[in-house]
C-alpha positions in Angstrom: 141.5 66.9 85.1 138.3 68.7 83.9 135.9 66.0 82.6 133.1 68.5 81.7 133.9 70.3 78.4 133.4 74.1 79.0 130.5 75.5 77.1 130.4 79.1 75.8 127.0 80.5 74.7 125.7 84.0 74.0 123.1 85.6 76.2 121.6 88.4 74.1 124.1 90.8 72.4 126.2 91.8 75.3 126.7 88.8 77.6 128.6 85.6 77.1 128.0 82.7 79.5 130.7 80.1 80.3 129.4 76.9 81.8 132.0 74.8 83.6 129.7 72.2 85.1 126.2 71.2 85.9 126.0 70.9 89.7 126.8 72.6 93.0 130.3 71.3 93.5 133.3 72.9 95.2 135.8 71.9 92.5 133.6 73.3 89.7 133.0 76.5 91.6 136.7 76.8 92.2 137.3 76.8 88.5 134.6 79.4 88.0 136.4 81.8 90.4 139.8 80.9 89.0 138.6 81.9 85.5 137.2 85.1 86.9 140.5 85.9 88.6 142.4 85.2 85.5 140.2 87.6 83.5 140.6 90.3 86.1 144.4 90.0 86.1 144.6 90.7 82.4 141.4 92.5 81.5 140.2 93.1 77.9 139.1 96.6 77.0 135.3 96.5 76.6 134.6 94.0 79.4 132.1 95.6 81.7 132.1 92.9 84.5 132.2 89.2 85.2 129.6 87.6 87.4 130.5 84.2 88.9 127.8 81.7 90.0 127.9 78.1 91.1 129.0 76.6 87.8 128.9 79.5 85.4 130.6 82.8 84.7 128.7 85.5 82.9 130.9 88.0 81.0 129.2 91.3 80.3 130.8 93.3 77.5 130.2 96.4 75.4 129.1 95.3 71.9 130.2 98.7 70.6 133.7 97.9 71.6 133.9 94.1 71.2 132.4 91.7 68.7 131.1 88.3 69.8 133.9 86.6 68.0 136.5 88.7 69.8 135.1 88.0 73.2 134.6 84.3 72.4 138.2 84.0 71.3 139.6 85.8 74.3 137.5 83.6 76.6 138.8 80.5 75.0 142.4 81.7 75.5 141.7 82.2 79.2 140.1 78.8 79.6 143.3 77.3 78.2 145.3 79.1 80.8 143.2 78.3 83.9 145.7 75.7 85.1 148.1 78.6 85.8 145.9 79.9 88.5 146.7 78.7 92.0 143.6 78.6 94.4 143.9 81.1 97.2 144.0 80.0 100.8 140.4 80.3 102.1 139.7 82.6 104.9 137.8 81.0 107.8 135.0 82.6 109.9 133.0 81.5 112.9 129.6 83.1 112.9 127.5 82.9 116.1 123.9 82.0 115.6 120.9 82.1 117.9 118.7 79.3 116.5 114.9 79.3 116.7 112.9 82.0 118.3 111.3 85.0 116.5 114.0 85.1 113.8 114.2 81.3 113.3 110.5 80.8 112.8 110.9 77.9 110.3 113.0 75.7 112.6 110.0 73.7 113.8 108.9 73.2 110.2 112.4 72.0 109.2 112.4 69.6 112.1 108.9 68.2 111.4 109.7 68.0 107.6 112.6 65.6 108.3 111.1 63.9 111.4 113.8 65.3 113.6 114.0 67.2 116.9 114.8 70.9 116.7 118.0 70.3 118.5 119.0 67.7 115.9 118.5 70.3 113.1 120.7 72.8 115.0 123.4 70.2 115.6 123.4 69.1 112.0 123.5 72.6 110.6 126.2 73.8 112.9 128.6 70.9 112.8 129.6 71.4 109.1 132.1 73.7 107.5 130.4 75.6 104.6 132.0 77.2 101.6 130.8 80.5 100.1 130.1 79.6 96.5 128.9 83.0 95.3 127.4 86.3 96.3 124.2 87.7 95.0 120.5 88.5 95.5 121.2 91.4 97.8 124.5 93.1 98.6 126.7 90.7 100.6 124.3 87.7 100.5 126.5 84.6 100.7 125.3 81.4 99.0 126.9 78.6 101.0 126.8 74.9 100.8 126.2 72.2 101.0 123.9 71.5 103.9 123.6 67.9 105.0 120.9 65.9 103.1 119.3 65.2 106.5 118.1 68.9 106.7 117.8 69.8 103.0 114.5 71.7 102.8 112.6 73.3 99.9 112.0 77.0 99.8 108.7 78.6 100.7 106.1 78.5 97.9 105.4 82.2 98.5 108.4 84.4 99.7 108.0 86.6 102.7 107.9 90.4 102.1 110.5 91.1 104.8 113.3 89.0 106.3 115.4 90.8 108.9 119.1 91.4 108.4 121.2 88.7 110.0 118.6 85.9 109.5 120.1 82.5 108.7 118.2 80.3 106.2 118.1 77.1 104.3 116.9 76.6 100.6 117.4 73.2 99.2 121.1 72.2 99.7 122.1 75.9 100.3 122.4 77.9 103.4 122.8 81.6 103.6 122.5 84.8 105.7 120.4 87.8 104.8 122.7 90.8 105.0 120.0 93.5 104.9 116.2 93.6 105.5 114.7 92.2 102.3 112.1 89.8 100.9 113.0 86.2 100.9 111.7 82.7 100.5 114.3 80.6 102.4 113.4 78.6 105.5 114.5 80.7 108.5 116.2 78.8 111.3 118.2 81.4 113.2 119.9 84.8 113.5 123.4 86.2 113.8 124.4 89.6 115.2 127.4 89.8 112.8 127.1 92.5 110.2 127.7 91.1 106.7 127.2 94.4 104.7 128.5 97.8 105.7 128.3 100.3 102.8 130.4 102.8 104.8 133.3 100.5 105.2 136.3 100.3 102.9 135.5 96.7 102.2 131.7 96.7 102.5 131.3 92.9 102.4 132.3 90.7 105.3 132.4 87.5 103.2 133.6 86.6 99.7 133.6 83.5 97.5 135.9 80.8 98.7 135.6 81.7 102.4 134.8 78.9 104.8 132.2 79.4 107.4 131.3 77.5 110.6 128.2 78.4 112.6 128.6 78.5 116.3 125.5 77.9 118.5 124.8 81.0 120.6 122.7 80.4 123.7 
């Protein structure tokens, strides 16, 4: 049973935000994606897109086609029907990672920060199954969690101007993989050769929310 009462608030004149919780939690995130799926299955004319996050769903709409009261009422109706949506069976992926080295330049810092050996950080990071909570930042970037508290590490105070594609990082309780070369402030601990974003493919993103990921140590 949902204990947190959903909150609906306007963001400007063309976005409505639905908040289903207040933390990074797999159950809350599942409700976010269930609501997004329900809206996609019976769309309302005037909805531009829905953007799921950890505990919220942003609904972008055309204010020339829909009033706030109309979108609010429609959203309330969908919230009441959420129990009809059955969660999809998650896909599972094994992603090989070469930890440390030139791409995992923050591995020594993460180990020192937690008074661990580097091999302990690698073991802790790779022994857990992670869930993709949401996509964002750059095309195909998966926000995954949660990392073990033993290696939970804050972001860099100043982001790097370039992080190579395939680099695996940690930011707080999250872990993720940079799909393209981009700036980034996560702690970099390794690299994978798997391609997460291919704009020429029919399905350009390798991963999607709800997928389960296990990192495999590559020697």
